[in-house]
C-alpha positions as CSV (number, residue, x, y, z in Angstrom):
1,M,43.2,8.9,-1.2
2,K,42.0,6.0,-2.9
3,H,39.1,5.6,-4.8
4,S,36.1,3.7,-2.9
5,W,35.9,1.7,-6.8
6,E,40.0,0.7,-6.0
7,E,38.4,-2.0,-3.4
8,L,36.8,-3.4,-6.8
9,D,40.3,-5.4,-8.4
10,H,40.7,-7.2,-5.3
11,I,37.6,-9.1,-6.5
12,R,37.7,-8.4,-10.4
13,G,37.4,-11.7,-11.9
14,T,36.2,-13.8,-8.9
15,L,32.8,-12.5,-7.4
16,F,32.4,-10.7,-10.9
17,G,34.0,-10.0,-14.6
18,G,33.2,-6.5,-16.3
19,Q,35.1,-3.1,-15.4
20,W,31.6,-2.9,-13.2
21,P,30.2,-5.2,-10.8
22,T,25.9,-5.5,-12.4
23,I,23.6,-4.6,-9.8
24,I,23.0,-8.3,-8.8
25,E,26.9,-8.6,-8.0
26,M,27.6,-6.2,-6.3
27,F,24.0,-7.4,-3.7
28,L,25.8,-10.6,-3.9
29,I,28.7,-9.2,-2.7
30,S,27.2,-8.1,0.1
31,V,24.9,-10.9,0.8
32,N,28.8,-13.1,1.5
33,K,29.4,-10.5,3.6
34,F,26.8,-9.7,5.7
35,P,24.3,-12.5,5.6
36,N,22.6,-12.5,8.6
37,R,22.6,-9.0,8.9
38,P,18.9,-6.7,8.0
39,C,18.4,-6.3,4.3
40,F,15.0,-4.5,3.9
41,T,12.1,-3.1,6.4
42,S,9.2,-2.1,7.0
43,F,6.2,-1.1,9.4
44,G,3.0,-2.2,9.0
45,P,2.6,-1.4,11.9
46,D,4.2,-4.6,12.6
47,R,8.2,-4.8,11.9
48,F,9.1,-7.0,8.5
49,T,12.8,-7.2,8.3
50,L,14.5,-9.6,5.6
51,T,18.3,-10.9,6.3
52,Y,20.5,-10.7,3.5
53,N,19.9,-13.8,3.1
54,E,16.5,-14.7,3.3
55,A,15.8,-11.5,0.3
56,E,18.6,-13.1,-1.6
57,R,16.4,-17.0,-1.4
58,A,13.2,-14.2,-2.3
59,M,14.9,-12.4,-5.3
60,V,16.3,-16.1,-6.9
61,R,12.4,-17.9,-6.3
62,V,10.5,-14.9,-7.9
63,S,13.4,-14.6,-10.3
64,S,12.8,-18.2,-11.1
65,Y,9.0,-18.2,-11.6
66,L,10.0,-15.1,-13.7
67,Q,12.4,-16.9,-16.2
68,E,9.8,-20.1,-16.0
69,K,6.9,-17.8,-17.0
70,G,9.2,-17.6,-20.3
71,V,10.8,-14.2,-19.8
72,A,13.8,-13.6,-21.0
73,P,16.7,-11.4,-21.3
74,G,16.1,-8.3,-23.0
75,D,12.5,-8.2,-21.8
76,R,11.2,-6.0,-19.8
77,V,8.9,-6.2,-16.8
78,I,7.0,-3.0,-15.1
79,I,7.1,-2.5,-11.9
80,N,4.6,0.2,-10.6
81,G,3.6,-0.4,-6.2
82,K,4.5,2.0,-3.1
83,N,8.2,1.7,-1.8
84,S,8.3,-1.9,0.0
85,P,10.2,-4.4,0.6
86,N,8.4,-6.3,-2.1
87,W,9.5,-4.0,-4.7
88,A,12.9,-4.2,-4.2
89,I,12.7,-7.7,-4.5
90,A,10.8,-7.8,-7.4
91,Y,13.8,-4.9,-9.5
92,L,16.3,-7.8,-8.1
93,A,14.6,-10.5,-9.8
94,V,13.9,-8.9,-12.8
95,L,17.6,-7.7,-13.5
96,H,18.9,-11.7,-12.1
97,S,16.5,-13.3,-14.6
98,G,18.2,-10.8,-16.9
99,A,15.1,-8.5,-17.9
100,I,15.3,-5.3,-18.0
101,V,12.9,-3.5,-15.0
102,V,11.0,-0.3,-16.5
103,P,9.5,1.3,-13.3
104,L,6.6,3.4,-13.4
105,D,4.9,6.1,-11.2
106,N,2.8,4.6,-8.8
107,H,0.3,7.7,-8.9
108,M,-0.4,7.5,-12.7
109,A,-3.5,7.0,-14.0
110,P,-4.5,4.5,-15.7
111,S,-4.4,5.5,-19.0
112,H,-1.4,6.7,-18.4
113,M,0.6,3.7,-17.5
114,E,-1.4,1.9,-20.8
115,R,0.4,4.4,-23.3
116,L,3.8,3.6,-22.1
117,C,2.7,-0.3,-21.7
118,S,1.8,-0.4,-25.3
119,F,5.0,1.8,-26.4
120,C,8.2,-0.8,-24.2
121,K,5.6,-3.4,-24.3
122,P,6.4,-5.0,-21.3
123,S,6.5,-9.2,-21.1
124,F,5.7,-8.6,-17.1
125,I,3.5,-6.7,-14.8
126,F,4.6,-6.5,-10.7
127,G,2.3,-4.0,-9.8
128,D,0.1,-3.3,-6.3
129,K,-4.1,-4.9,-6.2
130,T,-5.2,-1.1,-7.9
131,V,-2.8,-1.3,-10.9
132,A,-2.9,-4.7,-11.3
133,E,-7.2,-4.7,-11.2
134,A,-7.2,-1.5,-13.2
135,L,-5.1,-2.8,-16.1
136,D,-7.2,-3.1,-19.4
137,Q,-6.8,-6.6,-20.5
138,N,-8.7,-6.0,-23.9
139,S,-5.2,-4.1,-25.0
140,P,-3.4,-5.5,-27.5
141,W,0.1,-5.6,-25.2
142,Y,-1.6,-7.5,-22.6
143,G,-2.6,-10.1,-24.4
144,A,1.7,-10.6,-24.7
145,L,1.8,-10.7,-21.3
146,K,3.6,-13.6,-19.9
147,G,2.1,-12.8,-16.2
148,V,0.8,-10.2,-13.6
149,A,1.4,-10.2,-10.0
150,T,0.6,-8.2,-6.7
151,L,3.6,-6.7,-3.9
152,L,0.7,-4.8,-1.7
153,G,-2.4,-6.5,-1.6
154,V,-4.1,-9.7,-2.3
155,S,-6.4,-10.3,-5.5
156,P,-8.3,-12.9,-6.8
157,A,-7.3,-12.6,-10.2
158,F,-3.4,-12.3,-9.8
159,P,-1.0,-14.1,-7.4
160,S,0.8,-12.4,-4.9
161,I,4.2,-11.6,-5.4
162,D,5.2,-13.6,-2.2
163,E,3.5,-17.1,-3.2
164,V,4.8,-17.0,-6.6
165,E,6.9,-20.2,-7.0
166,A,9.0,-22.1,-9.7
167,K,8.7,-26.0,-10.3
168,E,12.9,-26.2,-10.1
169,E,15.7,-22.8,-9.2
170,H,17.0,-20.8,-12.0
171,Q,20.6,-19.5,-12.4
172,K,21.2,-16.1,-12.2
173,H,21.2,-15.3,-15.9
174,S,25.5,-13.6,-16.5
175,S,24.4,-10.0,-17.9
176,N,27.0,-8.2,-18.1
177,C,27.5,-5.0,-16.9
178,E,26.9,-2.6,-20.4
179,D,23.5,-4.1,-20.5
180,I,20.7,-2.6,-19.7
181,A,19.6,-2.9,-16.7
182,A,16.6,0.0,-16.5
183,I,13.7,1.9,-18.6
184,L,13.2,5.0,-16.5
185,F,10.2,7.0,-17.8
186,T,11.4,11.1,-18.0
187,S,9.8,14.7,-18.9
188,G,14.2,14.1,-19.9
189,T,16.1,17.5,-20.9
190,T,14.2,18.3,-23.8
191,G,10.7,18.0,-23.7
192,N,8.2,15.5,-23.9
193,E,8.5,12.3,-21.6
194,K,11.5,9.1,-22.9
195,G,12.7,6.5,-21.7
196,V,15.8,6.9,-20.5
197,M,17.5,3.3,-21.1
198,L,20.2,3.0,-18.4
199,T,23.0,0.4,-18.1
200,H,24.2,-1.5,-14.8
201,A,27.2,0.1,-15.4
202,N,26.1,3.5,-15.5
203,I,24.2,3.0,-12.1
204,V,26.7,1.3,-10.4
205,S,28.9,3.1,-11.3
206,D,27.6,6.3,-10.1
207,V,26.8,4.5,-6.5
208,Y,30.4,4.2,-5.8
209,Q,31.1,7.6,-7.2
210,A,28.3,8.9,-4.3
211,C,30.4,7.4,-1.5
212,D,34.1,8.6,-2.9
213,G,36.0,10.4,-0.6
214,T,34.0,12.5,2.1
215,F,30.9,12.3,0.3
216,L,28.7,9.2,1.5
217,S,30.5,7.1,4.2
218,L,28.5,4.7,5.0
219,D,28.9,1.1,6.4
220,E,26.7,-1.5,7.1
221,T,24.9,-0.5,10.6
222,D,23.4,2.0,9.0
223,V,19.8,2.4,8.7
224,L,18.7,3.8,4.9
225,Y,15.0,5.3,5.0
226,A,13.1,4.8,1.5
227,L,10.5,7.6,1.1
228,L,11.2,9.1,-1.7
229,P,9.2,7.0,-4.2
230,L,11.7,4.0,-5.7
231,H,10.5,4.9,-9.4
232,H,12.7,7.5,-9.1
233,S,15.9,7.2,-9.7
234,Y,17.1,9.3,-6.7
235,C,15.5,7.5,-3.7
236,C,16.5,4.2,-6.1
237,T,19.9,5.2,-6.6
238,A,20.8,7.0,-3.4
239,V,18.8,4.5,-0.8
240,L,18.0,1.5,-2.0
241,L,21.7,0.5,-4.1
242,E,23.6,2.5,-1.5
243,T,22.1,0.4,1.5
244,L,23.0,-3.0,-1.2
245,K,26.8,-1.9,-1.7
246,F,27.4,-0.9,2.3
247,G,25.3,-4.2,3.9
248,A,23.1,-1.9,5.0
249,E,19.3,-1.5,6.1
250,C,17.0,-0.1,4.3
251,V,13.6,0.9,6.1
252,F,10.8,1.2,3.9
253,G,8.5,4.4,3.2
254,Q,4.8,4.1,1.8
255,E,4.5,8.1,1.1
256,I,5.0,11.2,2.2
257,A,3.5,11.8,5.1
258,V,4.8,13.5,8.5
259,S,3.5,11.5,11.2
260,R,4.0,8.4,9.2
261,M,7.7,9.3,8.3
262,I,8.2,9.9,11.9
263,A,7.0,6.4,13.2
264,D,8.5,4.6,10.8
265,M,11.8,6.8,11.6
266,T,11.5,6.5,15.4
267,K,10.6,2.7,15.6
268,G,13.6,2.0,12.2
269,Q,16.5,3.7,14.3
270,V,17.1,5.7,11.0
271,T,20.9,6.8,10.4
272,I,20.6,8.7,6.6
273,F,17.3,10.2,5.4
274,M,16.8,11.2,2.1
275,G,14.3,14.1,1.2
276,I,13.5,16.9,-0.8
277,P,13.5,20.9,0.3
278,M,9.6,20.8,0.6
279,L,9.8,18.0,3.3
280,Y,13.0,19.8,4.9
281,N,11.4,23.0,5.3
282,K,8.0,21.7,6.8
283,I,9.7,19.5,9.0
284,L,11.9,22.6,10.5
285,A,8.7,24.6,10.6
286,G,7.3,22.1,12.4
287,M,9.8,22.1,15.1
288,M,9.9,25.9,15.3
289,K,7.0,26.3,15.8
290,Q,6.4,24.2,19.1
291,V,9.8,25.9,20.5
292,R,7.4,29.1,19.5
293,K,4.8,27.9,22.0
294,K,7.5,27.4,24.9
295,G,7.2,31.2,25.5
296,V,9.7,33.7,24.0
297,L,12.4,33.3,27.0
298,S,12.2,29.7,25.4
299,Y,12.6,30.6,22.0
300,A,15.1,32.9,22.7
301,L,17.3,29.9,24.8
302,I,16.8,27.6,22.5
303,R,17.8,29.9,19.1
304,S,20.7,31.4,21.2
305,M,22.2,27.8,21.9
306,M,21.8,26.6,18.4
307,V,24.1,30.2,17.4
308,I,26.5,28.4,19.0
309,N,26.0,25.1,18.6
310,G,26.7,26.3,15.1
311,L,29.3,28.6,15.4
312,T,31.6,25.3,17.9
313,K,30.2,23.1,15.2
314,K,32.1,24.6,11.9
315,Y,35.0,25.9,14.0
316,L,35.6,23.9,16.8
317,K,34.3,20.6,14.9
318,A,32.6,20.5,18.7
319,N,28.6,19.2,18.5
320,I,28.0,20.4,22.1
321,F,24.0,21.0,21.9
322,R,23.2,18.1,19.9
323,G,22.6,15.7,23.5
324,T,20.3,19.0,24.1
325,F,18.3,19.1,20.5
326,N,17.9,15.4,20.5
327,K,15.5,15.3,23.4
328,L,13.9,18.8,22.9
329,L,13.3,18.8,19.0
330,L,14.9,16.2,17.0
331,S,13.7,13.1,19.0
332,K,10.0,14.4,18.2
333,V,10.7,14.1,14.6
334,G,12.5,10.5,14.5
335,L,16.0,12.8,13.6
336,N,17.9,12.2,17.0
337,Q,19.9,9.1,15.4
338,N,19.9,10.7,12.4
339,R,23.9,11.0,11.2
340,I,23.2,12.8,7.4
341,L,20.8,14.4,5.9
342,I,20.4,14.8,2.1
343,C,18.4,16.6,-0.4
344,G,18.0,16.6,-3.4
345,A,15.4,17.2,-6.7
346,G,15.5,20.8,-5.4
347,P,18.6,23.7,-4.0
348,L,17.3,23.4,-0.4
349,S,17.1,27.3,0.7
350,P,20.5,28.0,2.9
351,K,18.4,29.5,5.5
352,V,16.9,26.0,6.1
353,F,20.4,24.4,6.1
354,K,22.1,26.7,8.1
355,Q,18.8,25.9,10.7
356,Y,19.5,22.2,10.4
357,Q,23.4,22.5,10.5
358,Q,23.0,24.8,14.0
359,L,21.0,22.0,15.3
360,G,23.8,19.6,14.8
361,L,22.8,17.7,11.5
362,D,25.3,17.1,8.9
363,F,23.3,18.4,4.9
364,I,24.4,16.8,1.4
365,Q,23.0,18.2,-1.3
366,G,23.4,17.3,-4.5
367,Y,22.7,17.5,-8.2
368,G,21.9,15.6,-11.4
369,L,19.6,13.5,-14.0
370,T,18.0,10.5,-14.1
371,E,19.8,10.3,-18.0
372,T,23.1,10.4,-15.6
373,S,21.8,7.5,-12.7
374,P,20.3,10.1,-11.5
375,I,23.9,11.9,-9.5
376,L,26.6,14.0,-10.8
377,T,28.0,16.3,-7.6
378,L,27.4,16.4,-4.2
379,N,28.5,18.2,-1.4
380,P,31.0,16.9,1.3
381,I,30.2,17.4,5.1
382,S,33.9,18.2,5.3
383,H,33.4,21.1,3.2
384,F,30.4,21.8,2.3
385,K,29.9,25.3,0.0
386,I,26.2,26.4,1.1
387,R,25.7,28.2,-2.0
388,S,26.6,25.5,-4.3
389,V,24.9,21.7,-5.1
390,G,27.9,20.2,-5.1
391,M,31.6,19.1,-5.9
392,V,31.6,16.9,-9.3
393,F,31.7,13.7,-9.3
394,P,35.7,12.2,-9.8
395,L,34.5,10.0,-13.0
396,V,32.3,12.8,-14.3
397,E,33.0,15.8,-17.3
398,M,31.6,19.0,-17.1
399,K,31.8,21.9,-18.8
400,I,29.9,25.7,-19.2
401,V,29.0,26.2,-22.4
402,D,27.5,29.4,-24.0
403,K,28.2,31.9,-21.2
404,D,27.1,35.0,-20.7
405,A,28.9,37.7,-18.7
406,N,28.4,36.3,-15.6
407,G,30.2,32.7,-16.7
408,I,26.6,31.2,-16.3
409,G,25.8,28.8,-19.1
410,E,24.3,25.1,-19.7
411,I,25.9,22.9,-18.4
412,L,27.2,19.6,-20.0
413,V,28.9,16.4,-18.6
414,K,30.6,13.3,-19.9
415,G,30.7,9.7,-18.0
416,P,30.3,6.4,-17.0
417,N,27.0,7.4,-15.7
418,V,25.9,8.7,-18.5
419,T,22.7,7.4,-20.2
420,S,23.2,6.1,-23.9
421,G,20.1,7.8,-24.8
422,Y,16.2,6.9,-25.6
423,W,14.2,3.7,-25.7
424,N,13.3,3.8,-29.2
425,D,14.1,7.5,-29.9
426,E,16.6,8.3,-32.2
427,A,15.7,11.6,-32.8
428,N,15.4,12.9,-29.1
429,T,19.0,10.5,-28.2
430,K,20.6,12.2,-30.9
431,E,19.9,15.8,-29.7
432,L,20.6,15.0,-26.2
433,F,24.2,15.2,-27.3
434,D,26.0,17.4,-28.5
435,E,28.9,16.7,-31.5
436,D,31.8,15.7,-28.9
437,G,29.0,14.1,-27.2
438,Y,28.2,15.6,-24.2
439,L,24.9,15.1,-22.5
440,K,23.2,18.1,-22.6
441,T,21.4,18.8,-19.1
442,G,19.1,22.1,-20.5
443,D,20.6,23.2,-16.8
444,L,22.3,26.7,-16.5
445,G,24.8,27.1,-14.0
446,Y,29.1,28.1,-13.4
447,L,31.8,26.3,-12.0
448,D,34.1,27.9,-9.3
449,K,38.3,26.8,-9.0
450,E,37.3,23.5,-7.2
451,N,35.0,22.4,-9.5
452,Y,31.8,23.0,-7.4
453,L,28.9,23.8,-9.1
454,Y,26.3,26.7,-8.8
455,L,23.1,25.6,-10.1
456,K,20.7,28.9,-10.9
457,G,17.4,27.1,-12.6
458,R,16.6,25.3,-16.7
459,A,17.2,27.1,-19.5
460,K,13.9,26.9,-20.8
461,N,12.7,28.8,-17.4
462,L,15.0,32.1,-18.2
463,I,13.1,35.1,-17.9
464,I,14.4,38.2,-19.9
465,T,13.9,41.9,-18.8
466,E,13.3,44.4,-20.7
467,G,17.1,45.3,-20.1
468,G,18.3,42.0,-21.6
469,K,19.2,41.4,-18.0
470,N,18.7,37.6,-17.2
471,V,16.1,36.4,-14.2
472,Y,16.4,32.5,-13.1
473,P,12.9,31.8,-11.2
474,E,13.7,29.0,-9.0
475,E,16.1,31.3,-7.3
476,I,13.2,33.9,-6.2
477,E,11.1,30.7,-5.7
478,D,13.6,29.5,-2.9
479,M,13.2,32.8,-0.9
480,F,9.9,31.9,0.1
481,Q,11.1,28.3,1.5
482,L,10.8,29.8,5.4
483,Y,7.3,31.6,4.5
484,V,4.0,29.0,5.8
485,Q,1.6,30.8,4.7
486,V,3.3,29.6,1.0
487,D,2.2,26.5,-0.2
488,Q,3.5,26.8,-3.6
489,I,4.5,29.3,-5.8
490,L,5.5,30.0,-9.3
491,I,7.2,32.6,-10.4
492,R,7.0,32.9,-14.0
493,G,7.4,35.9,-16.9
494,Y,4.6,37.8,-18.2
495,Q,4.6,40.3,-21.3
496,Q,2.8,43.6,-20.0
497,H,2.8,44.7,-23.2
498,K,2.1,41.9,-26.3
499,N,4.0,43.8,-28.8
500,S,7.2,43.9,-26.9
501,P,9.5,40.9,-25.7
502,S,10.6,41.9,-22.4
503,E,8.8,40.5,-19.4
504,L,8.0,41.2,-15.9
505,I,7.7,39.0,-12.8
506,E,4.9,36.9,-11.9
507,A,4.8,35.2,-8.6
508,V,2.2,32.4,-9.4
509,I,0.6,31.4,-5.5
510,H,-1.2,28.8,-3.7
511,P,-1.9,29.7,-0.5
512,N,-1.6,27.8,2.5
513,F,-5.2,27.9,3.4
514,E,-5.1,26.2,6.7
515,Y,-3.0,28.7,7.5
516,Y,-5.2,31.6,7.2
517,A,-8.2,29.7,8.1
518,N,-8.8,30.8,12.1
519,L,-6.6,34.6,11.4
520,G,-9.4,36.6,9.7
521,I,-6.7,38.5,7.6
522,S,-7.0,39.1,3.7
523,E,-5.1,36.0,1.9
524,K,-4.2,38.1,-0.6
525,E,-3.3,41.2,1.3
526,D,-1.0,39.2,3.5
527,L,0.9,38.0,0.8
528,E,1.7,40.7,-1.0
529,G,3.5,41.9,2.1
530,I,5.3,39.1,2.0
531,I,6.5,39.9,-2.2
532,R,7.2,43.8,-1.0
533,E,9.4,41.8,1.9
534,V,11.0,39.6,-0.4
535,N,11.1,42.0,-3.0
536,Q,13.7,44.2,-1.0
537,S,16.4,42.0,-1.6
538,L,16.3,41.8,-5.1
539,P,17.9,44.0,-7.6
540,G,15.6,46.2,-9.0
541,Y,15.4,43.8,-12.4
542,K,14.4,40.8,-10.1
543,K,11.1,42.6,-8.3
544,I,8.4,40.3,-8.5
545,S,5.0,43.2,-9.9
546,K,2.0,40.6,-10.3
547,L,0.8,38.2,-8.0
548,T,-1.8,35.9,-9.1
549,M,-3.1,33.4,-6.4
550,V,-4.4,30.0,-7.3
551,Q,-7.6,28.1,-5.4
552,E,-6.6,24.6,-6.8
553,P,-3.2,23.3,-5.7
554,M,-0.6,23.1,-9.0
555,E,0.1,19.5,-10.0
556,M,3.6,18.2,-9.5
557,T,6.4,15.7,-10.1
558,S,6.2,12.8,-7.3
559,T,9.3,14.8,-6.2
560,K,6.7,17.6,-5.5
561,K,7.8,20.3,-8.4
562,I,5.4,21.6,-9.9
563,K,4.8,20.8,-13.7
564,R,5.7,24.6,-15.1
565,N,3.9,23.6,-18.3
566,R,0.9,22.2,-16.5
567,V,-0.1,26.2,-14.7
568,T,-2.1,28.2,-17.5
569,V,-3.7,30.4,-14.7
């Protein structure tokens, strides 16, 4: 089987010069192939679409403006806004000018942004109106800015990206694939927030590996949905950049709101949808709730059809009830045009995955880190292993070190998609790699004979019980995914006796108060019942012995992971 990147051999030296094309060169290859196909689309509520030709012209216009303003190759340019075609145009324009993209979380506090600006010293900022107007113009770094422009919203103080114009058109900066393309701020694998440096080669090699063989099979007719925040490498690589690689269409969603998401996917006829476990759980729970409303007989019939469809799909490759499910269920949530669902930012419960498969939908699940651009493994449709996070990418070397008796140890990796380190941070960069140059992920897992990875959890979250047994909290948390009564759950160890280092298992739960609103039952008693039910499936040393309820939601990241170090109850 030929690898996806072998196609580059025919155009290397003509359309690009390095081992890998830069992100801009990859985009321009698709512009040449599909100039009049739709590239970027949003609904607000009317449809707005840029073709590949139009997107290129917008990129050159904004890049020329940046260069005329004095933004130089290697300068940092911050992008801080909701997902939109303008976000993507800003991203491309920055790279076209030779500068470095620094995407930031649109929900971060102004004080947090101030701190990051002081650290990376940007020469230009693209931000939504609220972001731009919240900037502290008295900050020392602000005086060095070459300019600010808005992405969404019109501000009297700053020009919009839609209206910026240079006096003359400037050419693309002759970037090398080894130049830094982006600095992504993350808590990283070693603790405090750091700026991960990713080159064009890091990112583009990851894009090409993701579509190698049977991983992601796309073409120019596909429509991908950018719902998760684009400042996160997961959505940026797997949705935005995969779109540009194939000459496909990217529909932009601005917030994780189910009603808005369904409308966008229906209008856009989305074929590739990428989400996180929490989102897939909500969609499935909503569909099954509607089925139950139809009565016991209808529910039994549809569940039976799902079981039959799952079996025929798996063993006969026949999706016999997909058309029926499209009409009854999937069209209600915008998934009736869907070909592939992608899940990341955490493992999906096998029970949830199985039900989607029974509805006729194919899943790809993956694993990676911001430091690896980010994808390291994907679970191919043709050979999906339900409990694995996928097969290791072909150009990635992965090894497991410091294994326990079950073969579980820390995951270490090397490859073209692996960062060289953190921006202006020699100490943490040195700590990131072992003596052989392998990146230490901080995650625990094991590999099977076919090079599929099985993830157990973060090393720093490991719980060690009185008998010396290892408990991976993420595994227990996953068992609660189908319980609608649980809005959030955090599993952690606690010490029953202060003079003993051994730990017992505690569940910190934020209940779904909306679910309990009119039931007239005790949330605590009901949750204790759920814990007893889950405990029946767990060996003794993993059983939950303490429940702590919290009234306020626990703080989460942009990809809806609980910030464990912020939970103090």
